[in-house]
C-alpha positions in Angstrom: 40.2 -32.7 -3.9 39.4 -29.0 -3.1 41.9 -28.5 0.2 41.7 -25.8 2.7 45.3 -24.7 2.8 46.3 -22.9 6.1 48.6 -20.3 7.8 51.3 -20.2 10.0 55.0 -22.2 10.2 53.3 -25.7 10.0 51.0 -24.7 7.4 54.1 -24.0 5.1 55.7 -26.7 5.5 52.1 -28.5 4.1 52.0 -25.9 1.3 55.4 -26.5 0.3 55.5 -29.9 0.2 52.2 -29.9 -2.1 53.6 -27.6 -4.4 56.4 -30.2 -4.6 54.0 -33.5 -5.1 52.0 -31.3 -7.8 54.9 -30.4 -9.9 56.3 -34.3 -9.6 53.0 -35.6 -10.4 52.6 -37.3 -7.7 49.4 -35.7 -7.5 47.1 -34.2 -9.7 43.7 -32.6 -9.8 44.1 -30.7 -6.3 42.8 -27.7 -5.8 43.7 -25.2 -2.6 41.6 -23.0 -1.0 44.0 -20.7 0.9 42.7 -18.9 4.4 45.6 -16.0 4.1 47.0 -13.9 1.5 50.1 -14.7 2.7 49.6 -18.6 2.5 47.7 -17.9 -1.2 51.1 -16.0 -2.4 53.2 -18.7 -1.5 49.9 -21.6 -2.9 50.8 -19.4 -6.1 54.6 -19.5 -6.4 54.0 -22.8 -6.7 51.8 -23.2 -9.3 48.6 -24.9 -6.7 45.5 -24.6 -8.6 43.9 -22.4 -6.5 39.5 -20.9 -5.8 37.8 -19.6 -2.8 34.6 -20.2 -1.0 32.4 -18.5 -3.1 32.9 -21.5 -6.0 34.0 -24.2 -3.7 31.4 -24.0 -0.5 31.9 -27.4 0.7 36.2 -29.0 1.0 37.0 -32.3 1.5 40.6 -31.4 3.6 41.6 -28.5 5.4 45.4 -29.2 6.8 46.5 -26.8 9.4 48.4 -26.1 13.0 47.0 -24.9 16.0 48.7 -22.7 18.7 47.1 -25.0 21.9 45.0 -28.5 22.1 43.1 -30.1 24.0 42.2 -33.8 25.2 38.8 -33.2 23.4 41.2 -32.2 19.9 39.7 -28.3 20.8 41.9 -25.8 19.1 42.7 -22.1 20.2 44.6 -20.7 16.3 44.8 -17.8 15.2 48.2 -16.4 16.4 49.1 -16.1 12.8 46.4 -13.6 12.2 44.3 -15.5 10.5 41.6 -16.7 12.6 38.6 -15.2 10.6 39.6 -17.5 7.4 41.0 -20.6 8.5 37.6 -21.4 11.0 35.6 -20.2 7.7 37.6 -22.6 5.6 38.2 -25.7 8.3 34.6 -25.2 9.1 33.5 -25.8 5.3 36.1 -29.3 5.0 34.2 -32.8 5.6 37.2 -33.1 7.5 40.0 -30.9 9.6 43.7 -32.3 10.3 45.7 -30.3 12.3 49.5 -31.1 12.8 51.6 -30.1 16.2 54.5 -30.6 17.9 54.2 -32.2 21.4 54.7 -28.5 23.4 50.8 -27.4 22.0 49.1 -29.8 24.4 47.2 -28.3 27.5 45.4 -29.6 29.3 42.6 -26.7 29.0 41.9 -24.0 26.5 43.8 -21.4 27.6 46.6 -23.2 29.7 49.8 -22.1 28.1 49.8 -18.5 29.0 50.4 -17.6 25.5 47.4 -15.3 23.8 44.4 -16.3 22.7 42.8 -14.1 19.8 39.9 -12.5 19.0 39.5 -10.1 15.3 37.6 -7.3 16.4 36.3 -4.1 14.1 38.9 -1.0 14.0 35.9 1.0 15.5 36.2 1.8 19.4 38.4 -1.5 19.8 38.9 -0.2 23.1 35.5 -0.5 24.5 35.3 -4.2 23.1 39.3 -4.7 24.7 38.1 -3.6 28.0 34.1 -5.7 27.7 36.7 -9.2 26.6 39.3 -8.9 29.9 36.0 -8.3 32.4 34.5 -10.7 31.0 37.5 -13.9 31.6 38.3 -11.9 34.8 38.1 -15.0 37.0 40.7 -16.6 34.9 42.9 -13.5 35.5 43.2 -12.8 31.9 45.1 -9.6 30.4 43.5 -8.4 27.2 46.3 -6.5 24.5 45.6 -5.1 21.2 48.0 -6.9 19.2 51.0 -4.8 17.5 52.7 -5.4 14.4 57.2 -4.9 14.8 56.6 -1.3 14.1 54.4 -0.6 17.1 51.3 -0.1 15.2 48.0 -2.2 15.7 48.2 -5.7 13.7 45.8 -5.6 10.9 44.4 -8.8 9.8 43.2 -9.5 6.1 39.9 -8.5 6.7 41.4 -4.6 7.9 40.0 -5.4 11.6 42.5 -5.1 14.8 43.2 -8.4 17.3 42.8 -8.7 21.0 44.5 -11.2 22.5 43.6 -12.3 25.8 46.2 -13.8 28.5 45.2 -16.2 30.9 46.5 -17.5 34.2 44.5 -20.0 34.2 42.7 -22.2 31.1 39.3 -20.9 30.1 37.0 -22.9 32.2 33.7 -23.7 29.5 35.6 -23.6 25.7 31.5 -23.6 24.5 29.8 -21.2 27.0 33.0 -18.2 26.1 32.7 -19.0 22.8 29.4 -18.0 22.9 29.9 -15.1 25.2 32.5 -13.5 23.2 30.6 -13.4 20.1 28.0 -11.9 21.6 29.8 -8.8 21.6 28.8 -6.2 18.8 32.2 -6.0 17.4 34.2 -9.0 18.0 33.9 -10.2 14.2 35.3 -13.9 15.2 37.7 -15.6 17.8 40.1 -18.2 18.2 38.3 -21.4 19.7 37.9 -23.9 17.4 35.2 -26.0 19.3 34.3 -29.5 17.9 35.7 -29.0 14.5 39.0 -31.1 14.5 38.9 -35.0 12.6 42.3 -36.0 14.0 45.1 -34.5 14.9 48.8 -35.2 14.4 51.1 -35.1 16.7 55.3 -35.3 16.3 57.4 -36.0 19.8 60.8 -36.8 20.5 59.3 -40.7 20.6 57.9 -40.4 17.2 54.3 -39.7 15.9 51.0 -40.1 16.8 48.2 -39.8 15.7 44.4 -38.3 17.7 41.6 -38.9 16.1 38.4 -37.2 17.1 
């Protein structure tokens, strides 16, 4: 099985468990395709065999977390900074399973008030920041360049910057928003993961619930 390995706190638990099962012999014949350098380092340290999309352009399954999940099982992802590689790997997977807790459920994408990331090239990043904020002015959007712990621009694994969009009200039309964002020259990818999810596993106080597309 070729398995897409997500990025973030939830995905890290999945990768750790996968390494444990492989080491014990309970799982065999697994090849992982990581979605970030961070996940790659973790997986290598656990002895998980790894590959890339160039060698495995079709994956059986991808498992990852999400920042927001709406009633249609559409997602906001990428607050961990790996949205481009996550989307590439997960779009190439026959099945995409998302694992979240119930605090990630929203009525509409952008509804949490937390960041919806957009990866942009470094060249004239401010130009695109202004355009992105203007695009969503009806939703009360505020666009901010993501900074690292040192106060310098956060740089992705692909040597790009991230502009985080903060909405006062949810995005009205996710597919239209995704197309409009992608149409901007200099935008590399956005954190709207639409019509990609096979199932969402939701952990809550009352137990675990599985929602299928």
